[in-house]
C-alpha positions as CSV (number, residue, x, y, z in Angstrom):
1,M,139.5,117.3,78.2
2,I,137.7,119.0,81.2
3,R,141.2,118.8,83.0
4,Y,143.0,120.4,80.0
5,L,140.6,123.3,79.9
6,S,140.7,124.0,83.6
7,R,144.6,124.1,83.4
8,L,144.2,126.5,80.4
9,F,141.7,128.6,82.2
10,V,143.9,128.8,85.5
11,A,147.0,129.9,83.3
12,L,144.7,132.6,81.5
13,F,143.4,133.7,84.9
14,V,146.9,134.1,86.5
15,F,148.1,136.1,83.6
16,I,145.4,138.5,83.6
17,A,145.5,138.9,87.4
18,A,149.0,139.8,87.0
19,N,148.4,142.4,84.5
20,S,145.5,143.9,86.6
21,A,148.0,145.3,89.1
22,L,149.3,147.6,86.3
23,A,145.9,149.3,85.8
24,E,146.1,153.0,85.3
25,V,143.7,155.8,84.0
26,Y,142.7,154.7,80.4
27,P,142.7,157.4,77.7
28,L,139.5,156.1,76.3
29,A,137.4,156.2,79.5
30,G,134.0,157.6,79.0
31,S,134.1,157.0,75.2
32,T,131.3,154.3,75.2
33,A,127.6,154.5,75.4
34,M,125.1,152.8,77.8
35,A,127.6,152.9,80.9
36,F,124.7,151.6,83.0
37,L,125.3,148.2,81.5
38,K,128.5,148.0,83.7
39,I,126.4,148.3,87.1
40,G,126.2,144.9,88.6
41,A,123.0,142.8,89.4
42,G,121.9,141.7,92.7
43,A,123.1,142.8,96.3
44,R,124.8,139.7,97.0
45,A,127.4,140.1,94.3
46,A,127.7,143.8,95.0
47,G,128.6,143.2,98.5
48,M,131.4,141.1,97.3
49,A,132.9,143.7,95.0
50,E,130.9,142.3,92.0
51,A,132.9,139.2,91.6
52,G,129.8,137.5,90.3
53,I,130.5,135.6,87.0
54,A,131.4,132.2,88.8
55,L,129.4,132.9,92.0
56,V,125.7,133.6,91.2
57,N,123.3,130.7,91.2
58,D,119.9,132.6,90.8
59,A,118.2,134.5,88.1
60,T,120.8,137.3,88.3
61,A,122.9,135.0,86.1
62,C,120.8,136.3,83.3
63,Y,123.1,139.6,83.8
64,W,126.5,138.1,85.1
65,N,126.8,135.0,83.2
66,P,124.0,133.0,81.5
67,A,125.8,129.8,81.7
68,R,125.3,130.1,85.6
69,L,121.7,129.5,85.1
70,A,122.5,125.7,85.3
71,Q,123.5,126.2,89.1
72,M,120.0,127.2,90.2
73,P,119.3,125.1,93.2
74,L,115.4,125.0,92.3
75,K,113.5,125.0,88.9
76,N,112.5,128.5,89.1
77,S,114.2,131.8,90.3
78,F,112.8,135.2,90.5
79,H,114.9,138.3,91.5
80,F,114.2,142.0,92.1
81,Q,116.7,144.7,92.9
82,H,116.4,148.4,93.9
83,N,119.6,150.5,93.8
84,A,119.7,153.8,95.2
85,W,122.8,154.7,93.1
86,I,125.1,157.7,93.2
87,A,124.1,161.2,92.3
88,Q,120.5,160.9,93.1
89,T,120.2,158.0,90.4
90,S,118.1,154.8,90.8
91,V,118.3,151.5,89.2
92,D,115.5,148.9,89.3
93,E,115.8,145.4,87.7
94,I,113.9,142.2,87.6
95,Y,115.0,138.8,86.3
96,Y,113.2,135.5,86.0
97,A,114.6,132.1,85.1
98,T,113.5,128.5,84.8
99,G,114.8,125.2,83.8
100,F,113.8,122.0,82.1
101,G,116.1,119.2,81.2
102,K,119.5,120.4,80.0
103,H,118.0,123.8,79.2
104,R,117.7,127.1,81.0
105,L,115.6,130.2,80.0
106,G,115.8,133.7,81.6
107,L,114.2,136.9,81.2
108,G,115.2,140.3,82.6
109,G,114.8,144.1,82.5
110,R,116.6,147.1,83.8
111,L,115.7,150.7,84.2
112,L,118.1,153.5,85.2
113,S,116.5,156.9,86.0
114,A,117.9,160.2,86.8
115,G,115.7,163.1,87.2
116,D,115.9,166.9,87.9
117,I,119.1,167.4,85.8
118,P,119.6,171.2,85.4
119,L,119.7,172.5,81.9
120,R,122.2,175.3,81.3
121,E,123.3,177.3,78.4
122,N,127.0,177.8,77.5
123,I,127.0,180.9,79.6
124,P,127.1,180.2,83.4
125,S,124.1,181.2,85.4
126,L,123.0,180.8,89.0
127,E,119.5,179.3,88.1
128,P,119.1,176.6,85.3
129,L,116.9,177.3,82.4
130,D,115.0,174.2,83.1
131,Y,115.4,170.5,84.3
132,Y,115.1,167.3,82.4
133,N,115.2,163.5,83.0
134,A,117.6,160.8,81.6
135,Y,116.7,157.1,81.1
136,D,118.4,153.9,80.4
137,F,116.7,150.5,79.6
138,F,117.3,147.0,78.6
139,G,115.3,144.0,78.2
140,S,117.0,140.6,77.8
141,L,116.5,137.0,77.0
142,S,119.1,134.4,78.1
143,Y,119.6,130.7,77.4
144,A,121.8,128.2,78.8
145,F,122.7,124.6,77.7
146,V,124.0,122.0,80.2
147,P,125.7,119.1,78.6
148,S,126.8,117.7,81.9
149,S,127.2,118.7,85.6
150,L,130.8,120.0,85.0
151,L,130.1,122.2,82.0
152,S,127.5,124.7,80.9
153,V,127.4,127.5,78.1
154,G,125.1,130.2,77.7
155,V,124.1,133.5,75.8
156,S,122.1,136.4,76.4
157,Y,120.4,138.9,74.0
158,R,119.6,142.5,75.1
159,R,117.4,145.2,73.7
160,L,118.9,148.7,74.6
161,Y,117.5,152.2,75.0
162,E,119.0,155.4,76.2
163,K,117.4,158.9,76.4
164,I,119.1,161.9,77.5
165,Y,117.1,165.4,77.2
166,L,115.9,165.5,73.5
167,N,118.2,162.8,72.3
168,S,117.6,159.2,72.2
169,A,119.3,155.7,70.9
170,Y,118.3,152.4,70.3
171,G,120.5,149.1,70.0
172,H,121.1,145.6,70.7
173,S,123.9,143.5,72.3
174,L,125.0,140.0,73.0
175,Q,126.7,138.3,75.9
176,A,128.3,134.8,76.0
177,G,129.4,132.7,79.1
178,L,130.6,129.3,80.0
179,N,131.2,127.7,83.3
180,F,133.3,124.8,84.7
181,N,132.5,122.9,88.0
182,L,135.3,121.1,89.6
183,L,136.1,119.5,93.0
184,K,132.6,118.2,93.3
185,G,131.2,121.4,92.6
186,N,133.0,123.5,95.3
187,L,135.2,125.1,92.7
188,S,133.7,127.0,89.6
189,L,135.7,128.7,86.7
190,A,133.8,130.9,84.4
191,G,134.3,133.3,81.5
192,T,132.2,135.9,79.8
193,A,132.3,138.3,76.9
194,D,129.7,141.1,77.6
195,N,128.1,143.8,75.7
196,I,129.0,142.8,72.2
197,G,127.3,144.9,69.6
198,P,127.2,147.5,66.9
199,R,127.8,151.2,67.6
200,M,124.9,153.2,68.7
201,Q,124.0,156.7,67.3
202,M,123.4,159.4,69.7
203,A,122.9,163.1,68.8
204,G,124.3,162.4,65.4
205,N,127.6,160.7,66.9
206,L,128.5,156.9,67.0
207,F,129.5,155.5,70.3
208,K,130.9,152.1,71.0
209,Q,129.1,149.6,73.4
210,P,130.9,149.0,76.9
211,T,132.3,145.5,75.6
212,T,134.0,143.7,78.6
213,F,135.8,140.4,78.8
214,K,135.9,138.6,82.2
215,L,137.5,135.7,83.9
216,G,136.4,134.5,87.2
217,A,136.5,131.8,90.0
218,A,134.6,131.0,93.2
219,Y,135.4,128.5,95.7
220,K,133.3,127.2,98.5
221,L,135.6,125.8,101.4
222,P,134.4,122.3,102.3
223,W,134.8,122.8,106.0
224,I,132.3,123.8,108.5
225,V,133.5,126.8,110.8
226,Y,131.3,128.0,113.6
227,N,128.2,126.4,111.9
228,G,128.8,128.1,108.7
229,R,130.8,128.0,105.3
230,F,132.9,130.4,103.6
231,T,132.9,131.1,99.9
232,A,135.6,133.3,98.1
233,A,135.1,134.7,94.7
234,T,137.3,136.7,92.4
235,D,136.9,138.2,88.8
236,V,139.5,139.9,86.4
237,A,138.0,142.1,83.9
238,K,139.3,144.1,80.8
239,P,136.8,146.8,79.4
240,I,137.6,148.2,76.0
241,D,137.3,151.7,77.6
242,G,139.2,151.0,80.7
243,G,142.3,149.3,82.1
244,W,142.4,145.9,83.8
245,Q,140.3,145.6,86.9
246,S,140.2,142.8,89.6
247,R,137.5,142.1,92.1
248,W,137.9,140.1,95.3
249,G,134.9,139.0,97.5
250,G,134.1,136.8,100.5
251,E,130.9,135.5,102.2
252,F,130.4,133.6,105.3
253,L,127.0,131.9,105.4
254,W,126.0,130.9,109.0
255,R,123.6,127.9,109.1
256,D,122.3,128.5,105.7
257,Q,120.5,131.5,107.0
258,L,122.6,134.6,107.7
259,A,125.4,136.0,105.4
260,L,128.0,138.6,106.0
261,R,130.0,139.8,102.8
262,T,132.8,141.9,102.1
263,G,134.9,142.8,98.8
264,Y,137.5,145.0,97.4
265,K,138.1,146.1,93.8
266,T,141.3,147.4,92.2
267,G,141.5,149.4,88.8
268,H,138.1,150.9,89.1
269,D,137.7,154.5,88.7
270,T,135.3,155.4,91.6
271,E,134.7,152.1,93.7
272,T,137.1,150.3,96.1
273,Y,135.5,148.4,99.0
274,S,132.0,147.0,99.6
275,L,130.1,145.6,102.5
276,G,127.0,143.3,102.4
277,M,124.6,141.1,104.3
278,G,121.8,138.7,103.8
279,C,119.2,136.7,105.2
280,R,117.5,133.6,104.0
281,W,114.0,132.3,104.9
282,R,112.7,129.3,103.4
283,S,112.8,130.0,99.7
284,Y,113.3,133.8,100.2
285,D,116.7,135.7,100.2
286,F,116.9,139.2,101.4
287,D,120.2,141.0,100.7
288,Y,121.8,144.4,101.1
289,A,125.0,146.0,100.0
290,F,126.8,149.2,101.0
291,V,129.0,150.4,98.1
292,P,130.6,153.8,98.6
293,S,132.1,155.9,95.9
294,L,135.2,158.1,95.7
295,Y,135.3,161.9,94.7
296,D,132.2,162.6,97.0
297,L,129.9,161.0,94.4
298,G,127.9,159.5,97.3
299,T,126.9,156.0,98.4
300,S,125.0,153.2,96.7
301,H,122.6,151.2,98.8
302,R,121.3,148.1,97.0
303,F,118.5,146.1,98.2
304,S,117.4,142.8,96.6
305,L,114.7,140.1,96.9
306,G,115.1,136.6,95.6
307,I,112.6,133.8,95.5
308,G,113.2,130.1,94.5
309,F,110.3,127.8,93.7
């Protein structure tokens, strides 16, 4: 059964990857609410072009793929990230996950804040009338079931809030994921359906959520090279408000202590390549990612701290 499912997964992955090369500007771009849900979690995945759904093995799985909570090396995982994002916008998030038997539970929260946005009337003016703030927030609860070492499935529930000037919106969404481990755990295949939920009302208008479907794979090479190991990861994604995207990332981990990362995206509107590095000391992981944006939007600097215990 596992062999049949893995072959089907690979066939779907190749089909989607081939179509991702044809990605163009999508006519429905920008038509959904809660765009901050598309921002990846954790500097490790960010440094690898956000190819994360088959890669992560810590509490950030609450965001990427709840089924990957099964891959935590220790019983408990804590993760915090600060993202100095584009256009003077910041994203802060925190995740915690724990496991017992064949079950995993996770909690998470994210806050995006953008301050000092100029308020203007329809008539152009040199000075704004005032300044206002915008906020996006979600709180999440994740669960994973691990029937065997080869297979895990998971689901996340998110409560959503968005406020822009005098307008606000509330909502909720679901995420479902699965993960297969093959080749003694060196190869992982994963799939997710993200941000599935009802439309949200903002300023009298209804907006869809940024539902996205993803397939991903990660492979840890079994050979030791210069006292380190290389991991490659790739995702293909299809958001309902955009065309096909592909994400390719690589990581070299030296002596299980220092990591160098790089990644490249295709089909994304504003991002292409990314760089990252990490340091592991005992049960602490310190990671950084450099993610430049096109069209003079600026550069994202992402810092994260992970603790396993």
